[in-house]
C-alpha positions as CSV (number, residue, x, y, z in Angstrom):
1,X,14.0,17.6,20.6
2,X,14.5,15.1,23.5
3,X,10.9,13.1,22.1
4,X,13.0,13.2,18.5
5,X,16.2,11.8,20.0
6,X,13.9,9.1,21.9
7,X,11.8,8.3,18.2
8,X,15.8,7.3,16.8
9,X,16.4,5.3,19.1
10,X,13.7,3.5,19.6
11,X,13.5,3.2,15.9
12,X,17.2,1.8,16.1
13,X,16.4,-0.7,18.6
14,X,13.8,-1.6,16.5
15,X,15.1,-2.4,13.3
16,X,18.6,-4.2,14.5
17,X,16.1,-6.5,16.6
18,X,14.9,-7.4,13.3
19,X,18.4,-8.2,12.0
20,X,18.8,-10.6,14.8
21,X,16.2,-13.0,13.4
22,X,15.2,-14.5,10.4
23,X,12.7,-13.6,7.8
24,X,9.7,-15.0,10.0
25,X,11.5,-13.4,13.0
26,X,12.3,-16.7,14.0
27,X,15.7,-16.9,17.1
28,X,18.8,-18.4,14.7
29,X,20.6,-20.6,16.4
30,X,23.9,-20.7,14.1
31,X,25.5,-23.6,16.7
32,X,22.6,-26.0,16.3
33,X,24.4,-28.4,19.2
34,X,21.6,-29.0,21.0
35,X,18.5,-29.8,19.4
36,X,16.7,-28.4,22.8
37,X,17.7,-24.8,22.3
38,X,16.4,-24.8,19.3
39,X,12.4,-25.2,20.6
40,X,11.3,-21.9,22.0
41,X,9.0,-21.9,24.9
42,X,5.5,-20.5,23.9
43,X,6.0,-18.6,26.8
44,X,8.9,-16.9,25.6
45,X,7.6,-16.5,22.4
46,X,3.9,-14.5,23.7
47,X,6.7,-12.4,26.3
48,X,8.5,-11.4,23.0
49,X,5.3,-10.5,21.1
50,X,4.1,-8.7,24.2
51,X,7.7,-6.6,24.0
52,X,7.2,-6.2,20.0
53,X,3.6,-4.7,21.2
54,X,5.2,-2.2,23.4
55,X,7.8,-1.1,21.3
56,X,5.3,0.0,18.3
57,X,3.2,1.7,20.7
58,X,6.0,3.5,22.5
59,X,7.1,4.6,19.0
60,X,3.7,5.8,18.7
61,X,3.6,8.0,21.9
62,X,7.0,9.5,21.4
63,X,5.9,10.8,18.3
64,X,3.9,14.5,18.1
65,X,0.9,15.2,16.7
66,X,2.3,16.6,13.9
67,X,4.4,13.7,13.1
68,X,1.7,11.2,13.7
69,X,-0.9,12.9,11.2
70,X,1.9,13.0,8.4
71,X,2.6,9.4,8.5
72,X,-1.5,9.2,7.5
73,X,-0.4,10.6,4.1
74,X,1.1,9.3,0.9
75,X,1.4,12.5,-1.5
76,X,2.3,12.9,-5.2
77,X,4.6,15.1,-6.5
78,X,5.5,17.7,-9.8
79,X,8.3,16.9,-12.2
80,X,11.1,14.5,-12.0
81,X,13.0,16.3,-9.3
82,X,12.2,17.2,-5.9
83,X,11.1,20.6,-5.2
84,X,10.7,22.7,-2.5
85,X,7.3,22.1,-1.9
86,X,8.1,18.3,-1.5
87,X,11.5,19.0,0.6
88,X,9.3,21.2,3.3
89,X,6.7,18.2,3.0
90,X,9.3,15.6,4.6
91,X,11.1,18.3,6.9
92,X,8.0,20.1,8.1
93,X,5.3,17.9,7.9
94,X,6.8,14.5,8.3
95,X,5.1,13.1,4.8
96,X,4.5,9.2,5.3
97,X,5.6,8.8,1.9
98,X,5.1,9.2,-2.3
99,X,3.3,8.2,-5.3
100,X,5.5,8.2,-8.7
101,X,3.3,8.5,-11.9
102,X,4.8,8.0,-15.7
103,X,4.7,12.0,-15.2
104,X,7.8,12.0,-12.8
105,X,9.8,9.6,-14.6
106,X,12.0,9.9,-17.7
107,X,14.7,7.5,-17.1
108,X,15.9,4.9,-14.6
109,X,18.7,7.2,-13.7
110,X,16.2,9.8,-13.3
111,X,14.3,8.0,-11.3
112,X,16.8,6.5,-8.7
113,X,18.5,10.0,-8.2
114,X,14.5,11.3,-7.6
115,X,13.6,8.3,-5.1
116,X,17.2,8.7,-3.3
117,X,16.9,12.5,-3.1
118,X,13.8,12.0,-1.4
119,X,15.4,9.1,1.1
120,X,18.1,11.9,1.9
121,X,15.9,14.5,2.6
122,X,13.9,12.2,4.8
123,X,17.0,11.1,6.7
124,X,16.1,12.8,9.5
125,X,13.0,11.3,10.6
126,X,13.3,7.9,12.4
127,X,10.3,6.5,10.2
128,X,11.3,5.5,6.4
129,X,9.3,6.5,3.8
130,X,6.5,4.6,1.5
131,X,7.7,5.1,-2.1
132,X,5.1,4.0,-4.3
133,X,4.2,3.4,-7.6
134,X,1.2,1.7,-9.7
135,X,3.1,-1.4,-11.4
136,X,0.2,-3.5,-12.3
137,X,1.9,-5.2,-16.3
138,X,0.4,-4.3,-19.1
139,X,-1.4,-0.8,-19.5
140,X,-0.9,0.1,-16.5
141,X,2.9,0.6,-15.7
142,X,4.9,3.9,-14.8
143,X,8.2,2.9,-15.3
144,X,10.7,3.6,-18.0
145,X,10.9,2.1,-21.5
146,X,14.0,0.5,-21.0
147,X,12.1,-2.3,-18.9
148,X,11.3,-5.2,-20.9
149,X,7.0,-5.1,-21.2
150,X,5.0,-7.2,-19.4
151,X,1.7,-8.5,-21.0
152,X,-1.3,-7.6,-18.9
153,X,-3.2,-9.8,-15.7
154,X,-6.0,-10.7,-18.0
155,X,-3.1,-12.9,-20.2
156,X,-1.4,-14.6,-17.2
157,X,-5.3,-15.4,-15.8
158,X,-6.2,-17.1,-19.4
159,X,-2.8,-18.7,-19.0
160,X,-4.1,-19.9,-15.3
161,X,-0.6,-21.3,-14.3
162,X,0.1,-20.6,-10.6
163,X,3.6,-21.1,-11.0
164,X,3.7,-18.4,-14.1
165,X,1.6,-16.1,-12.0
166,X,4.0,-16.2,-8.9
167,X,7.3,-15.9,-11.4
168,X,5.0,-12.5,-12.9
169,X,4.7,-11.1,-9.4
170,X,7.9,-11.2,-8.9
171,X,9.2,-9.7,-11.5
172,X,6.6,-6.9,-10.8
173,X,8.3,-6.2,-7.1
174,X,11.6,-6.9,-8.5
175,X,11.9,-4.3,-11.6
176,X,10.7,-0.9,-8.8
177,X,12.4,-2.6,-6.4
178,X,15.4,-2.0,-8.0
179,X,15.1,1.6,-8.5
180,X,13.9,1.8,-5.1
181,X,10.8,1.9,-4.4
182,X,9.1,-0.4,-2.1
183,X,5.6,-0.5,-2.4
184,X,3.5,-1.7,-5.4
185,X,-0.1,-0.7,-5.5
186,X,-1.0,-4.1,-7.3
187,X,-2.1,-6.6,-8.3
188,X,-5.6,-5.7,-9.3
189,X,-8.2,-8.0,-7.6
190,X,-11.4,-6.9,-9.2
191,X,-13.6,-9.2,-11.1
192,X,-14.1,-7.9,-14.5
193,X,-18.1,-9.0,-14.3
194,X,-19.5,-6.0,-16.5
195,X,-18.4,-6.2,-20.5
196,X,-18.8,-2.4,-20.0
197,X,-16.4,-1.6,-17.5
198,X,-14.5,1.0,-18.9
199,X,-11.5,1.3,-16.8
200,X,-10.9,-2.6,-14.8
201,X,-10.8,-4.5,-18.3
202,X,-7.8,-6.9,-19.0
203,X,-6.4,-5.2,-15.9
204,X,-8.0,-7.8,-14.0
205,X,-6.9,-11.9,-13.8
206,X,-10.8,-12.7,-15.3
207,X,-14.6,-12.2,-15.2
208,X,-14.6,-15.4,-12.6
209,X,-13.9,-15.8,-8.7
210,X,-11.5,-18.6,-9.4
211,X,-9.7,-17.1,-11.7
212,X,-9.1,-14.0,-10.0
213,X,-8.1,-15.4,-6.8
214,X,-5.8,-18.3,-8.1
215,X,-3.6,-15.9,-10.0
216,X,-4.1,-12.6,-8.3
217,X,-3.2,-13.9,-4.5
218,X,0.0,-15.5,-6.5
219,X,1.1,-12.2,-7.9
220,X,0.8,-11.0,-4.5
221,X,3.3,-13.5,-3.4
222,X,5.7,-12.8,-5.8
223,X,5.8,-9.1,-5.3
224,X,6.0,-9.6,-1.4
225,X,8.7,-12.5,-2.1
226,X,10.7,-9.4,-3.8
227,X,10.8,-7.6,0.1
228,X,8.3,-5.1,-1.7
229,X,4.5,-4.1,0.0
230,X,1.9,-5.4,-2.4
231,X,-1.5,-3.2,-2.0
232,X,-4.7,-5.1,-3.8
233,X,-7.3,-3.1,-5.0
234,X,-10.9,-2.2,-5.2
235,X,-12.4,-2.7,-2.2
236,X,-15.3,-4.2,-2.7
237,X,-14.7,-4.5,-5.8
238,X,-14.5,-2.4,-9.1
239,X,-15.0,-4.8,-11.8
240,X,-18.9,-4.4,-12.0
241,X,-18.9,-0.7,-13.0
242,X,-19.6,1.2,-16.5
243,X,-17.9,4.4,-15.2
244,X,-14.4,5.0,-14.6
245,X,-14.1,6.5,-11.1
246,X,-11.1,8.9,-12.1
247,X,-14.2,11.1,-14.3
248,X,-17.0,10.4,-11.9
249,X,-18.7,8.4,-9.1
250,X,-19.9,4.8,-10.2
251,X,-23.3,3.5,-8.7
252,X,-23.2,-0.7,-7.7
253,X,-27.2,-2.0,-6.7
254,X,-25.9,-5.3,-5.7
255,X,-27.2,-6.4,-2.1
256,X,-24.5,-7.8,0.0
257,X,-25.1,-11.9,-0.7
258,X,-24.4,-10.8,-4.4
259,X,-21.0,-9.3,-3.4
260,X,-19.8,-12.2,-0.7
261,X,-20.7,-14.7,-3.6
262,X,-18.4,-12.6,-6.2
263,X,-16.2,-9.4,-5.6
264,X,-15.7,-9.5,-1.8
265,X,-14.3,-13.1,-2.0
266,X,-10.6,-12.8,-3.3
267,X,-10.3,-9.6,-0.6
268,X,-11.3,-12.3,2.1
269,X,-8.8,-15.1,0.5
270,X,-6.2,-12.1,0.6
271,X,-7.2,-11.0,3.9
272,X,-6.8,-15.1,4.8
273,X,-3.3,-15.1,3.4
274,X,-1.9,-11.8,5.1
275,X,-2.0,-9.0,2.3
276,X,-0.3,-6.1,3.1
277,X,-2.5,-3.5,2.3
278,X,-5.7,-3.1,0.8
279,X,-7.1,-0.2,-1.5
280,X,-10.9,1.4,-1.4
281,X,-12.5,2.4,-4.5
282,X,-14.3,5.4,-5.1
283,X,-17.7,3.6,-5.5
284,X,-21.6,3.7,-4.7
285,X,-22.7,0.9,-3.4
286,X,-26.5,1.9,-2.9
287,X,-27.2,-1.3,-1.0
288,X,-24.1,-0.9,1.7
289,X,-24.3,2.7,2.1
290,X,-26.8,5.2,0.2
291,X,-25.3,7.8,1.0
292,X,-21.6,7.6,0.9
293,X,-19.2,6.0,-2.0
294,X,-17.4,3.2,-0.2
295,X,-14.0,5.7,0.6
296,X,-15.9,7.6,2.7
297,X,-18.5,5.1,4.0
298,X,-17.7,3.8,7.6
299,X,-20.5,1.1,7.0
300,X,-18.2,0.1,4.3
301,X,-14.7,0.0,5.7
302,X,-15.0,-0.4,9.7
303,X,-18.1,-2.6,9.1
304,X,-17.7,-4.6,6.2
305,X,-13.8,-5.1,6.2
306,X,-12.7,-4.6,9.4
307,X,-15.2,-6.4,12.0
308,X,-17.1,-8.2,9.3
309,X,-13.8,-9.8,7.1
310,X,-11.6,-9.2,10.4
311,X,-9.1,-7.2,8.7
312,X,-6.5,-4.9,11.3
313,X,-4.2,-4.3,8.5
314,X,-3.5,-0.3,6.7
315,X,-6.5,0.6,4.9
316,X,-5.6,2.8,1.9
317,X,-7.6,4.8,-0.1
318,X,-7.7,5.4,-3.9
319,X,-6.2,8.8,-4.8
320,X,-8.9,11.6,-3.2
321,X,-8.5,14.2,-6.6
322,X,-9.9,12.1,-8.6
323,X,-13.2,12.9,-10.5
324,X,-15.3,10.6,-8.3
325,X,-14.2,12.3,-5.0
326,X,-13.3,15.7,-6.3
327,X,-16.3,16.5,-8.1
328,X,-18.6,16.0,-5.0
329,X,-16.9,16.9,-1.8
330,X,-13.6,19.0,-1.1
331,X,-11.2,17.0,-0.7
332,X,-9.8,17.7,2.7
333,X,-14.0,16.7,3.6
334,X,-13.8,13.9,1.8
335,X,-10.2,13.1,3.6
336,X,-11.7,13.8,7.1
337,X,-14.9,11.2,6.2
338,X,-12.2,8.7,5.1
339,X,-10.3,9.0,8.6
340,X,-13.0,8.5,10.3
341,X,-14.6,5.4,8.6
342,X,-12.0,3.4,9.3
343,X,-9.2,4.4,6.9
344,X,-5.5,4.3,7.5
345,X,-3.4,6.2,5.0
346,X,-4.8,9.2,2.4
347,X,-3.6,9.2,-0.8
348,X,-3.4,12.9,-2.4
349,X,-2.3,12.6,-6.0
350,X,-1.7,16.1,-6.8
351,X,-2.2,19.6,-6.1
352,X,0.1,21.2,-3.6
353,X,-3.0,23.2,-2.1
354,X,-5.0,20.0,-2.1
355,X,-2.1,18.5,0.3
356,X,-1.7,21.5,2.6
357,X,-5.5,22.1,3.1
358,X,-5.9,18.0,4.0
359,X,-3.0,18.6,6.2
360,X,-4.6,21.9,7.9
361,X,-8.0,19.8,8.2
362,X,-6.6,16.7,9.3
363,X,-4.7,18.6,12.6
364,X,-8.3,20.5,13.3
365,X,-10.1,17.5,13.5
366,X,-7.7,15.6,16.0
367,X,-8.0,19.0,18.1
368,X,-11.4,19.2,17.9
369,X,-12.1,15.7,18.9
370,X,-13.5,14.5,16.2
371,X,-10.8,12.2,15.5
372,X,-9.7,10.9,18.8
373,X,-5.8,10.3,19.8
374,X,-6.7,6.9,20.2
375,X,-8.1,6.9,17.0
376,X,-5.2,8.7,15.7
377,X,-2.7,6.0,17.2
378,X,-4.4,3.0,16.1
379,X,-3.9,4.4,12.3
380,X,-0.1,5.2,13.2
381,X,0.8,1.6,14.8
382,X,-1.1,0.1,11.8
383,X,1.4,1.9,9.3
384,X,4.3,2.3,11.9
385,X,3.8,-2.2,12.3
386,X,3.9,-2.4,8.2
387,X,7.0,-0.5,7.7
388,X,8.5,-2.3,10.4
389,X,7.2,-6.0,9.0
390,X,9.5,-5.0,5.6
391,X,12.3,-3.7,7.6
392,X,11.9,-0.5,5.4
393,X,15.1,2.1,5.4
394,X,15.7,5.1,3.7
395,X,18.8,3.7,2.1
396,X,19.8,5.3,-1.4
397,X,20.7,3.4,-4.2
398,X,24.0,3.3,-5.8
399,X,24.3,0.4,-8.6
400,X,21.4,-1.0,-10.5
401,X,21.3,-3.3,-13.0
402,X,17.8,-3.4,-15.2
403,X,19.5,-6.2,-17.0
404,X,19.6,-8.3,-14.7
405,X,15.4,-7.8,-13.9
406,X,15.1,-7.5,-18.1
407,X,16.6,-10.9,-18.5
408,X,14.4,-12.8,-15.4
409,X,11.5,-11.1,-17.2
410,X,12.2,-12.6,-21.1
411,X,12.4,-16.2,-19.1
412,X,9.0,-16.0,-17.7
413,X,7.9,-14.1,-21.2
414,X,8.8,-17.3,-22.8
415,X,6.9,-19.1,-20.5
416,X,4.1,-17.2,-21.6
417,X,4.4,-17.0,-25.3
């Protein structure tokens, strides 16, 4: 109980400190009478950064093992209302977040109420929830039909207008934020280089590097500008597959230099632009790791993404219940391998039993020191750092306006047509 009170106090102090700064974290001088007061000494900046790091570390150190494990997980749920299983996951297991699909969404009022109920239930927990969905535009949209339809990414890439791409991203962010989401698994940064690709296709902005980079990063910026977390996908690249990883495990037989000249370029550019999160694909890259798909590969996640690409942000798995994983591993075994490979946030979209098994397996891995406490703390640190960066709060939505978002959408559509 003392730990819980301490954790709540620390989170409160952390969020209060966010409220006293502007969006870039710079101190605001309201009087503006003395120009010298606007100049912050470099030593003070360093001190502030150290204090911020210590603050997050103190939060992590005050958490129980179960609270830490819960933060590593984003779960799917059944139906359109919160059931007892979901309630238990929040109250007992301190789950880090939830993802909604089309079958969880019937209309805007129901969606807002479902998200509100998750937030209310999590109010006892000091760390707010990730509330995620896949809102890419085009065919991949989970939102109610009351939202105006958006064209697919290929249409945006064909136009190749950076301003339109930015506005497109803003609309993607605004429409999900209006209902209470705070995380979008978009945009797709895959390069659709294989015409036989059954799963990417027009979800990609194009089939060449420049089109994907120029438009994809603008969409990412647009989503971020609405204070919504953008998770780009599917690293190291799903564009040259002829197998759908929802069904089976794709195999790519490319050398690293080939990937560096094509598939990896958009992700490296996103890293250079401070991307919020990167989702890992369920693909076997034989020349990089002959035995493990990228989701489970230490060489790919830790070696290629963390070390070679200098990425220290949140690494998220694609859904671990997809056929590429579920048909070749147990979900809990694969989940443990993902965390050991350097991943942070597990996406378990289907099956209450799967979710329980993963929770239990992670705890076993930590207690047996297969996942060290230091490794666990590093993952939780990155997750809390991201939640803090967006000042996430479990604030319920009392009023919302789809009309306003649709009006903005129609203005963008006029420019696209």
